[in-house]
SETOR-653890 format. One record per residue (C-alpha): residue number from 0; residue in one letter; x, y, z. Coordinates in Angstrom, 2 decimals. Layout:
NUM  A  X  Y  Z
...
This chain:
0  M  -18.01  25.06  -14.57
1  A  -14.26  25.18  -15.22
2  R  -13.86  21.69  -13.77
3  A  -16.62  20.35  -15.99
4  I  -14.99  21.83  -19.08
5  A  -11.59  20.43  -18.07
6  G  -13.16  17.03  -17.65
7  I  -14.65  17.19  -21.14
8  F  -11.27  18.03  -22.64
9  L  -9.65  15.12  -20.82
10  V  -12.10  12.67  -22.37
11  V  -11.56  14.12  -25.83
12  I  -7.77  14.22  -25.65
13  F  -7.04  11.06  -23.67
14  P  -9.84  8.58  -24.45
15  H  -7.70  5.45  -24.03
16  A  -6.25  6.57  -20.68
17  I  -9.73  7.18  -19.27
18  R  -11.22  3.98  -20.71
19  A  -8.40  1.86  -19.32
20  Q  -10.21  2.04  -15.98
21  D  -13.40  0.59  -17.47
22  S  -12.09  -2.97  -17.32
23  P  -10.91  -4.78  -14.18
24  Y  -8.37  -6.58  -16.36
25  A  -6.58  -3.36  -17.33
26  V  -5.95  -1.93  -13.85
27  V  -2.89  -2.70  -11.74
28  G  -3.36  -5.89  -9.72
29  P  -3.73  -5.97  -5.93
30  H  -0.50  -7.89  -5.28
31  T  3.01  -6.56  -4.81
32  V  5.22  -8.24  -7.42
33  I  8.53  -9.79  -6.43
34  T  11.14  -10.54  -9.11
35  V  13.88  -13.17  -8.83
36  A  16.35  -12.34  -11.60
37  N  17.87  -15.79  -11.93
38  V  16.74  -19.27  -10.94
39  T  18.77  -22.25  -12.16
40  L  16.81  -25.36  -13.10
41  K  18.58  -28.64  -13.82
42  D  17.16  -31.37  -16.03
43  K  19.31  -34.43  -15.40
44  T  17.51  -36.50  -18.02
45  R  18.44  -34.06  -20.78
46  G  21.73  -33.08  -19.18
47  K  20.67  -29.45  -19.40
48  T  20.61  -26.41  -17.13
49  I  17.98  -23.74  -17.75
50  E  18.25  -20.24  -16.37
51  A  14.94  -18.53  -15.65
52  L  13.58  -15.23  -14.40
53  L  10.70  -15.49  -11.95
54  R  7.95  -13.07  -10.93
55  Y  5.44  -13.86  -8.24
56  P  2.79  -12.11  -6.15
57  N  3.38  -11.46  -2.47
58  G  0.48  -13.34  -0.96
59  A  -0.78  -16.55  0.58
60  G  -1.47  -18.44  -2.64
61  P  -1.64  -20.98  -4.09
62  F  -1.19  -19.20  -7.42
63  P  -1.61  -20.46  -11.00
64  L  1.55  -20.68  -13.14
65  I  2.44  -19.14  -16.50
66  V  5.58  -20.25  -18.36
67  F  6.62  -17.71  -21.00
68  S  8.70  -18.69  -24.03
69  H  10.68  -15.80  -25.53
70  G  11.27  -15.10  -29.22
71  S  14.33  -16.16  -31.15
72  M  17.49  -14.21  -30.24
73  S  15.64  -12.66  -27.31
74  N  15.83  -13.65  -23.63
75  K  14.07  -14.22  -20.31
76  E  13.74  -10.50  -19.62
77  T  11.29  -9.77  -22.43
78  F  7.58  -9.08  -21.97
79  G  8.21  -7.64  -18.51
80  P  5.11  -5.39  -18.52
81  A  2.77  -8.31  -19.26
82  S  4.59  -10.51  -16.76
83  E  4.31  -7.89  -14.01
84  H  0.63  -7.39  -14.84
85  W  -0.12  -11.10  -14.59
86  A  1.87  -11.47  -11.37
87  G  0.12  -8.47  -9.84
88  H  -3.18  -10.22  -10.48
89  G  -2.13  -13.41  -8.75
90  Y  0.03  -15.48  -11.12
91  I  3.52  -16.93  -10.80
92  V  5.32  -16.25  -14.09
93  I  8.41  -18.20  -15.15
94  H  10.60  -16.93  -18.01
95  P  13.16  -19.59  -19.08
96  N  16.09  -18.83  -21.35
97  H  16.21  -21.06  -24.42
98  A  19.48  -22.07  -26.10
99  D  19.18  -19.21  -28.61
100  A  18.81  -16.57  -25.86
101  R  21.02  -13.51  -26.04
102  S  22.07  -11.18  -23.25
103  R  20.21  -7.92  -22.71
104  T  22.84  -5.92  -24.62
105  E  23.33  -8.50  -27.38
106  A  19.58  -8.70  -28.03
107  G  19.60  -5.08  -29.15
108  S  16.98  -4.14  -31.71
109  S  16.24  -7.76  -32.60
110  D  14.69  -8.20  -29.18
111  A  11.07  -9.17  -29.61
112  G  8.86  -6.44  -28.32
113  D  10.57  -4.42  -25.61
114  P  11.60  -0.94  -26.76
115  D  13.42  -0.32  -23.49
116  R  16.22  -2.67  -24.53
117  T  19.69  -1.39  -25.40
118  R  19.68  -0.72  -29.15
119  S  23.23  0.46  -29.76
120  V  24.78  -2.94  -30.51
121  N  23.11  -3.72  -33.83
122  P  22.81  -1.24  -36.72
123  R  19.33  -0.19  -37.76
124  K  17.64  -3.02  -39.64
125  R  15.65  -2.76  -42.82
126  R  11.92  -3.31  -42.44
127  G  11.21  -7.03  -42.10
128  E  14.83  -8.07  -41.49
129  G  14.34  -8.56  -37.76
130  L  11.31  -10.76  -38.41
131  V  13.41  -13.15  -40.45
132  I  15.99  -13.37  -37.69
133  G  13.36  -13.78  -34.99
134  G  11.33  -16.44  -36.78
135  F  12.50  -18.37  -39.81
136  G  16.22  -18.25  -39.08
137  G  15.86  -19.62  -35.56
138  A  13.26  -22.26  -36.33
139  G  14.91  -23.86  -39.31
140  A  16.77  -26.51  -37.32
141  N  14.54  -29.45  -36.39
142  T  16.51  -30.07  -33.19
143  G  16.20  -26.46  -32.04
144  R  12.42  -26.46  -32.47
145  I  11.91  -29.62  -30.48
146  E  14.40  -28.70  -27.77
147  R  12.51  -25.47  -27.15
148  I  9.27  -27.38  -26.62
149  K  11.05  -29.75  -24.25
150  D  12.43  -26.79  -22.29
151  I  8.92  -25.98  -21.09
152  T  8.37  -29.56  -19.97
153  S  11.71  -29.39  -18.15
154  V  10.53  -26.27  -16.32
155  L  7.33  -28.00  -15.25
156  D  9.37  -30.97  -14.06
157  S  11.50  -28.60  -11.96
158  L  8.85  -26.91  -9.84
159  D  10.26  -28.53  -6.69
160  Q  13.59  -26.88  -7.48
161  I  11.85  -23.51  -7.69
162  E  10.33  -23.98  -4.24
163  T  13.74  -24.92  -2.87
164  Q  15.51  -21.92  -4.40
165  V  12.70  -19.49  -3.54
166  P  11.48  -20.58  -0.07
167  A  8.76  -17.91  -0.09
168  L  6.98  -19.98  -2.76
169  Q  6.87  -23.25  -0.86
170  G  3.34  -24.61  -1.09
171  K  2.18  -21.68  -3.24
172  L  2.45  -23.18  -6.73
173  N  -0.89  -24.35  -8.07
174  R  0.30  -27.23  -10.21
175  N  -3.18  -27.93  -11.50
176  A  -3.49  -24.51  -13.16
177  I  -0.70  -24.01  -15.70
178  A  -0.53  -21.95  -18.91
179  V  2.17  -21.54  -21.55
180  A  2.50  -18.19  -23.30
181  G  5.04  -17.08  -25.88
182  H  5.94  -14.59  -28.58
183  S  7.10  -15.35  -32.13
184  F  9.29  -18.50  -31.91
185  G  7.91  -18.75  -28.38
186  A  4.38  -18.67  -29.81
187  Y  5.27  -21.79  -31.76
188  V  6.29  -23.39  -28.46
189  A  3.02  -22.30  -26.84
190  Q  1.02  -23.65  -29.78
191  C  2.69  -27.03  -29.55
192  H  1.95  -27.21  -25.83
193  G  -1.64  -26.43  -26.77
194  G  -1.92  -29.60  -28.82
195  V  -0.79  -28.31  -32.22
196  K  1.15  -31.09  -33.93
197  T  4.56  -30.45  -35.45
198  L  6.75  -32.44  -37.81
199  V  9.41  -34.66  -36.27
200  D  11.34  -36.78  -38.74
201  G  8.60  -36.30  -41.30
202  Q  5.71  -37.27  -39.01
203  L  3.23  -34.99  -37.24
204  V  3.69  -35.46  -33.50
205  D  1.82  -34.15  -30.47
206  L  4.43  -32.86  -28.00
207  S  1.99  -31.14  -25.65
208  D  2.19  -31.55  -21.89
209  P  -1.09  -32.63  -20.23
210  R  -0.33  -30.31  -17.28
211  V  -0.87  -27.28  -19.54
212  K  -4.49  -26.12  -19.32
213  C  -4.41  -23.17  -21.76
214  V  -2.00  -21.25  -23.99
215  V  -1.40  -17.67  -25.16
216  P  0.46  -17.63  -28.52
217  I  1.41  -14.05  -29.49
218  S  2.24  -13.52  -33.17
219  A  2.08  -17.24  -33.90
220  Q  2.84  -19.07  -37.14
221  G  0.43  -20.54  -39.63
222  E  1.24  -23.39  -41.98
223  S  5.02  -23.36  -42.27
224  Q  7.70  -25.65  -43.62
225  S  10.26  -23.84  -41.48
226  Y  8.34  -24.50  -38.27
227  G  7.16  -27.99  -39.15
228  L  3.49  -26.96  -39.27
229  T  1.20  -28.43  -41.92
230  A  -2.44  -28.01  -42.89
231  E  -3.29  -30.82  -40.46
232  S  -1.35  -29.50  -37.45
233  W  -4.33  -27.79  -35.76
234  R  -6.97  -30.45  -36.35
235  E  -6.84  -31.84  -32.78
236  A  -5.65  -28.75  -30.89
237  R  -8.35  -28.76  -28.23
238  T  -6.56  -26.82  -25.47
239  P  -8.10  -23.34  -24.92
240  A  -6.02  -20.65  -26.63
241  M  -5.87  -16.86  -26.80
242  H  -4.17  -15.96  -30.10
243  I  -2.92  -12.37  -30.37
244  T  -1.75  -10.59  -33.53
245  G  -1.99  -7.19  -35.24
246  T  -3.15  -5.77  -38.53
247  R  0.48  -4.97  -39.47
248  D  1.96  -8.15  -38.01
249  R  4.17  -9.98  -40.50
250  S  5.44  -13.54  -40.39
251  A  8.67  -15.11  -41.55
252  P  8.68  -16.97  -44.90
253  D  6.87  -20.28  -44.65
254  R  9.74  -21.89  -46.55
255  P  13.36  -20.96  -47.32
256  G  13.44  -18.23  -49.94
257  G  9.70  -17.69  -49.84
258  P  7.87  -14.37  -49.37
259  M  7.03  -12.98  -45.95
260  G  3.48  -13.42  -44.77
261  D  1.05  -10.91  -43.29
262  V  -1.83  -10.99  -40.82
263  S  -3.68  -13.48  -43.06
264  T  -1.09  -16.10  -42.08
265  K  -1.26  -15.09  -38.42
266  V  -4.96  -15.89  -38.10
267  V  -4.54  -19.44  -39.43
268  P  -4.00  -21.04  -35.98
269  F  -7.35  -19.68  -34.76
270  E  -9.22  -20.46  -37.96
271  R  -8.01  -24.05  -38.21
272  S  -8.32  -24.98  -34.54
273  P  -11.48  -26.73  -33.36
274  A  -13.95  -24.74  -31.28
275  G  -13.73  -24.72  -27.51
276  G  -12.16  -21.82  -25.64
277  K  -10.45  -20.34  -28.72
278  Y  -10.00  -16.58  -29.12
279  L  -8.27  -14.28  -31.60
280  L  -7.35  -10.70  -30.72
281  I  -6.31  -8.58  -33.73
282  I  -4.90  -5.22  -32.59
283  E  -5.22  -2.31  -34.98
284  G  -1.82  -1.18  -36.27
285  A  0.20  -3.68  -34.23
286  T  3.37  -5.08  -35.80
287  H  5.45  -8.11  -34.88
288  I  7.19  -6.23  -32.06
289  S  4.29  -4.18  -30.67
290  F  2.97  -6.51  -28.00
291  G  5.46  -6.70  -25.15
292  G  7.00  -3.25  -24.71
293  R  6.37  -0.53  -22.17
294  L  5.46  2.24  -24.59
295  S  2.77  2.66  -27.21
296  N  3.70  4.20  -30.54
297  L  1.06  2.80  -32.86
298  R  -0.99  4.74  -35.32
299  G  -4.08  6.21  -33.72
300  G  -2.65  5.92  -30.21
301  V  -3.56  2.26  -29.75
302  D  -1.67  0.79  -26.78
303  A  -0.88  -2.74  -27.99
304  P  1.05  -3.85  -24.87
305  S  -1.85  -2.79  -22.63
306  L  -4.43  -4.57  -24.76
307  T  -2.23  -7.67  -24.88
308  K  -1.78  -7.96  -21.13
309  S  -5.37  -7.00  -20.29
310  V  -7.26  -9.32  -22.65
311  S  -4.84  -12.20  -21.97
312  L  -5.42  -11.70  -18.23
313  A  -9.17  -12.11  -18.68
314  F  -8.51  -15.30  -20.67
315  L  -6.15  -16.66  -18.00
316  D  -8.61  -15.84  -15.23
317  A  -11.36  -17.65  -17.12
318  H  -9.36  -20.80  -17.80
319  L  -6.92  -21.10  -14.89
320  K  -8.98  -19.56  -12.10
321  Q  -12.31  -20.74  -13.53
322  D  -13.63  -17.20  -13.12
323  E  -17.10  -17.04  -14.65
324  K  -17.08  -13.22  -14.67
325  A  -13.92  -13.23  -16.76
326  K  -15.41  -15.71  -19.20
327  A  -18.60  -13.65  -19.48
328  W  -16.50  -10.53  -20.14
329  L  -14.58  -12.28  -22.92
330  D  -17.62  -13.88  -24.51
331  G  -20.00  -10.95  -24.17
332  Q  -20.46  -7.40  -25.33
333  A  -18.40  -5.88  -22.49
334  S  -15.04  -6.77  -24.07
335  T  -16.21  -5.57  -27.50
336  N  -17.36  -2.26  -26.03
337  W  -14.06  -1.80  -24.19
338  L  -11.93  -2.56  -27.22
339  R  -13.99  -0.43  -29.63
340  S  -11.94  0.36  -32.73
341  Q  -8.63  -0.52  -31.06
342  A  -8.91  -4.24  -31.72
343  K  -11.25  -7.01  -32.78
344  L  -11.87  -10.06  -30.62
345  Q  -13.10  -13.21  -32.37
346  R  -14.37  -16.22  -30.49
347  K  -14.90  -19.96  -30.86
348  P  -16.64  -20.91  -27.59
């Protein structure tokens, strides 16, 4: 009788901890994850060297690939929990440093989404200040925007170099199953690799890479002068996409001196994209920096990092592994039941 009562109290007090076991996409993956802190990739055409962090599963493979683009003034070490989760479930995850990357200590509190970072370098910021730094300020330069997009293509062109530097991965990279994910400025990069057109010298241009089969933009931008995104940018974005945002997620001004946006601007990429493998996860209470950290501190106890990595895993399984069970979970009532009031999942099959 005492055990039964204790069990009842556990369900009442820790509902999210118990329910986390209800989905195969929330549990720890079967693979041991190996991390290579620094891989150096050289793009001779661009005359550029890209440093990257690499996580991969210890197994026979071949494994699908995910390239993750970090936020402005962040670095290759961000979104570690999601990266480890994906790798544990059979993905090779590559985190390149972009030109605006800062060291772990320098990133401080402007780091996008990892509360475990060192926070002593920068003074406490006013609400919204970090969002301006992480979005509008970094995207304003046309060259910087385009170079970031090209960085991902450079990584995909350098897969042979990865196999050379990490012999354990020789023959294990599934080059026909590639996704691009990213947060904030990195979400812009992911969007563009998903077929969203961006302004280059006043013209909308498709800079996507045909090797990319699906994308996961986290806290992405809507129509924005700063990011070179117009009302027509999403018209032909046919690559499957899992967009993730939160009810308290704010976006940088869409033009210099303009007001900050809210979740209504964050849902624009989903709403304006054509149907076909498009999803939008809106997490209750999540802010711009809630998605990639190790700890949950949202109102109501919602664990945004866990929801982010779990739902995105189901999407990746469906579109990179062609897993019909994962697709059925996403498209059916099972995902809605699991999320309950924690988040809303919208779909455009």
